C-alpha positions in Angstrom: 159.1 -129.3 0.1 161.0 -131.1 -2.7 162.1 -133.7 -0.2 158.6 -134.4 0.9 157.5 -134.6 -2.8 160.2 -137.2 -3.5 159.2 -139.3 -0.6 155.6 -139.1 -1.7 156.5 -140.2 -5.3 158.5 -143.2 -3.9 155.5 -144.3 -1.8 153.1 -144.1 -4.8 155.6 -146.0 -7.0 155.9 -148.8 -4.3 152.1 -148.9 -4.0 151.6 -149.2 -7.8 154.3 -151.9 -8.2 152.9 -153.8 -5.2 149.4 -153.6 -6.6 150.5 -154.8 -10.1 152.5 -157.6 -8.5 149.6 -158.7 -6.4 147.3 -158.6 -9.4 149.7 -160.7 -11.5 150.4 -163.2 -8.8 146.8 -163.8 -7.5 144.8 -164.0 -10.7 147.0 -165.2 -13.5 144.6 -166.2 -16.3 147.2 -168.1 -18.3 150.7 -167.9 -17.0 153.4 -167.8 -19.7 156.2 -168.7 -17.3 156.6 -171.0 -14.4 155.4 -169.6 -11.0 158.9 -169.5 -9.6 160.0 -167.0 -12.3 157.3 -164.5 -11.2 158.7 -164.6 -7.6 162.2 -163.9 -8.9 161.0 -160.9 -11.0 159.0 -159.5 -8.1 161.9 -159.7 -5.7 164.2 -158.1 -8.3 161.7 -155.2 -8.8 161.4 -154.8 -5.0 165.2 -154.7 -4.6 165.5 -152.1 -7.4 162.8 -149.9 -5.7 164.4 -150.2 -2.3 167.8 -149.3 -3.7 166.3 -146.4 -5.6 164.6 -145.2 -2.4 167.8 -145.4 -0.4 169.7 -143.6 -3.2 167.1 -140.8 -3.3 167.1 -140.4 0.5 170.9 -140.3 0.5 171.0 -137.7 -2.2 168.3 -135.5 -0.5 170.3 -135.8 2.8 173.5 -134.6 1.1 171.7 -131.8 -0.5 170.1 -130.6 2.7 173.5 -130.9 4.5 175.1 -128.8 1.8 172.4 -126.1 2.1 172.9 -126.0 5.9 176.6 -125.7 5.4 176.1 -122.7 3.1 173.9 -121.1 5.7 176.4 -121.7 8.4 179.1 -120.1 6.3 177.1 -116.9 5.7 179.0 -113.9 7.1 177.7 -112.2 10.2 176.1 -108.7 10.2 179.3 -107.2 11.6 181.4 -108.9 9.0 179.1 -107.5 6.3 179.3 -104.0 7.8 183.1 -104.2 8.0 183.3 -105.4 4.4 181.0 -102.6 3.3 183.0 -99.8 4.9 186.4 -101.2 4.0 185.7 -102.9 0.7 188.0 -105.7 1.6 188.5 -108.5 -0.8 187.9 -112.1 0.4 191.1 -114.2 0.7 189.6 -116.7 -1.8 189.5 -114.0 -4.6 192.7 -112.1 -3.8 194.4 -113.8 -6.8 192.2 -111.7 -9.1 193.8 -108.5 -7.7 197.4 -109.6 -8.1 199.6 -107.2 -10.2 202.6 -108.1 -12.3 204.9 -106.4 -9.8 207.2 -108.8 -7.9 209.6 -107.5 -5.3 211.8 -110.3 -4.0 208.8 -112.6 -3.9 206.4 -110.0 -2.5 203.4 -109.6 -4.7 201.2 -106.4 -4.9 197.4 -106.3 -4.7 195.4 -103.8 -6.6 193.1 -103.2 -3.7 190.5 -100.4 -3.5 190.8 -97.4 -1.2 188.5 -98.0 1.8 185.3 -95.9 1.7 185.9 -94.6 5.3 189.2 -93.1 4.2 187.6 -91.5 1.1 184.8 -90.0 3.2 187.4 -88.7 5.7 189.2 -87.1 2.8 186.0 -85.5 1.4 185.0 -84.2 4.9 188.5 -82.6 5.3 188.1 -80.8 1.9 184.6 -79.6 2.9 185.9 -78.4 6.3 188.7 -76.5 4.7 186.4 -74.7 2.3 184.0 -73.7 5.2 186.9 -72.6 7.3 188.3 -70.4 4.5 184.9 -68.8 3.9 184.2 -68.2 7.6 187.6 -66.9 8.7 189.2 -65.3 5.6 186.4 -64.4 3.2 183.3 -63.5 5.2 185.3 -62.7 8.4 182.5 -64.1 10.5 184.8 -65.5 13.2 187.9 -63.9 14.7 191.4 -65.3 13.9 193.6 -66.6 16.6 195.4 -63.2 17.2 192.0 -61.4 17.3 190.6 -64.0 19.7 193.7 -63.6 21.9 193.3 -59.8 22.1 189.6 -60.3 23.0 190.5 -62.7 25.8 193.1 -60.2 27.0 190.6 -57.4 27.1 188.1 -59.6 28.9 190.8 -60.6 31.5 191.6 -56.9 32.1 187.9 -56.2 32.7 187.7 -59.1 35.2 191.0 -58.0 36.9 189.6 -54.5 37.3 186.4 -55.9 38.8 188.5 -58.0 41.2 190.6 -54.9 42.2 187.5 -52.9 42.8 186.1 -55.6 45.0 189.3 -55.8 47.0 190.0 -59.4 46.1 193.8 -58.7 46.1 193.8 -56.7 49.3 195.3 -58.0 52.6 197.0 -56.6 55.6 200.3 -56.3 53.7 199.0 -54.7 50.5 196.3 -52.4 51.9 196.8 -48.6 51.4 195.2 -45.6 53.0 192.3 -44.1 51.0 191.6 -40.4 51.2 189.1 -39.8 48.5 185.7 -38.6 49.8 183.8 -41.5 48.1 185.8 -44.1 49.9 185.6 -42.3 53.2 181.8 -41.9 52.9 181.5 -45.6 52.2 183.7 -46.3 55.3 181.5 -44.0 57.4 178.3 -45.8 56.4 180.0 -49.2 57.3 181.2 -47.7 60.6 177.8 -46.3 61.5 176.1 -49.6 60.7 178.5 -52.0 62.5 180.9 -50.1 64.9 179.0 -47.4 66.8 177.8 -49.8 69.4 181.3 -50.3 70.7 183.1 -47.1 69.6 180.4 -44.4 69.6 179.2 -42.5 66.5 182.1 -40.0 66.8 184.7 -42.6 67.6 185.1 -41.5 71.2 184.8 -45.1 72.5 182.2 -47.0 74.6 183.0 -50.7 75.2 185.8 -50.4 72.6 188.7 -47.9 72.8 188.8 -44.3 71.7 189.7 -44.0 68.1 190.5 -40.3 68.0 193.6 -40.0 70.2 197.2 -41.1 69.8 197.0 -44.3 71.8 196.5 -47.7 70.2 196.3 -51.1 71.9 197.3 -53.1 68.8 199.1 -50.5 66.8 197.8 -47.7 64.5 198.2 -47.1 60.8 196.1 -48.5 58.0 197.7 -52.0 58.0 197.3 -52.6 61.7 193.7 -51.3 61.8 192.8 -53.4 58.7 194.3 -56.5 60.4 192.3 -55.9 63.6 189.1 -55.4 61.6 189.8 -58.5 59.5 190.7 -61.0 62.2 189.2 -59.3 65.3 190.4 -59.5 68.9 188.5 -62.2 70.6 189.9 -61.5 74.0 188.7 -57.9 73.9 185.3 -58.8 72.4 186.2 -57.6 68.9 184.8 -60.0 66.3 186.3 -60.9 62.9 184.6 -59.0 60.1 186.2 -60.9 57.1 183.1 -63.1 56.8 180.8 -60.1 56.6 182.8 -57.4 54.8 184.9 -57.8 51.7 188.5 -56.5 51.6 187.5 -53.3 49.9 184.9 -52.5 52.5 187.4 -53.2 55.3 189.9 -50.8 53.6 187.2 -48.2 53.4 186.2 -48.4 57.1 189.9 -48.6 58.2 190.6 -45.4 56.2 187.6 -43.7 57.8 188.8 -44.7 61.3 192.1 -43.0 60.6 190.3 -39.9 59.4 188.8 -39.6 62.9 192.2 -39.0 64.4 192.5 -35.6 66.0 188.7 -34.9 66.2 187.0 -34.0 69.4 184.4 -36.5 70.5 181.6 -35.5 72.8 182.5 -37.9 75.6 186.0 -39.4 74.9 187.0 -42.6 76.6 190.1 -42.7 78.8 193.3 -43.4 76.9 194.3 -47.1 76.4 197.4 -48.7 74.9 200.5 -46.8 74.0 201.3 -44.0 71.7 201.9 -45.3 68.2 203.9 -43.4 65.5 204.3 -44.5 61.9 207.6 -43.9 60.2 206.0 -43.6 56.8 205.8 -40.0 55.7 202.4 -40.6 54.1 200.9 -41.6 57.4 198.3 -39.5 59.0 199.8 -38.1 62.3 201.0 -40.5 65.0 197.9 -42.5 65.6 
């Protein structure tokens, strides 16, 4: 705006000077000097005006260039943000922070602590106060030892649940069950899934007789559990491990052993060989 105003002022000055010069040269009433002198004065004035115009234009151009240079040197938004959180001192003004200390030519600056470090320090103090109130004054949260004991108790509960479900049972770790609850559970499973091949009393139909001393694949809780788990495809016995969990297979295997020595209504002919278990806890030689 100021530049335009300067140009406008120069144009008006040129117009006024030109008008005055034209008026003095065209209608001189009584010239005081020879005509040639007016021409020299006019040319001199015009030269002064032109030189002034060029000088003003040059000055305005330098001013605009300086303003543009200042705008270019303005720091970016990121630089402003970094300076705000770090309170760093520009290199140009570091001499103002110099201390009198001199260590083998190394000078020390009296710089400010960065705000981010101060805020981290304040947050640490606040966290320490809250932690002390929560864990040691109000006892709202358990300490590490208490939390460990709670986790151990929870693990024991989960382990007991896994044991009850038979998750750790296999053909090597299975044991014979004799309690009535387990045998009743095994009887229900047998009635639902096994009577079609072995009859309701275990005397045998398509499958072998389960009440005598003869076994095709060996007797005892471990062998029976293994047959129930993996099946015998060649004999038409399917694998039950996808339909029964290990605990259920232990129950039904224990129930099958409890049928030994009973008298079925229509027992099937003997199959396999007599099997005897050396373990003193086994039930008969089945």
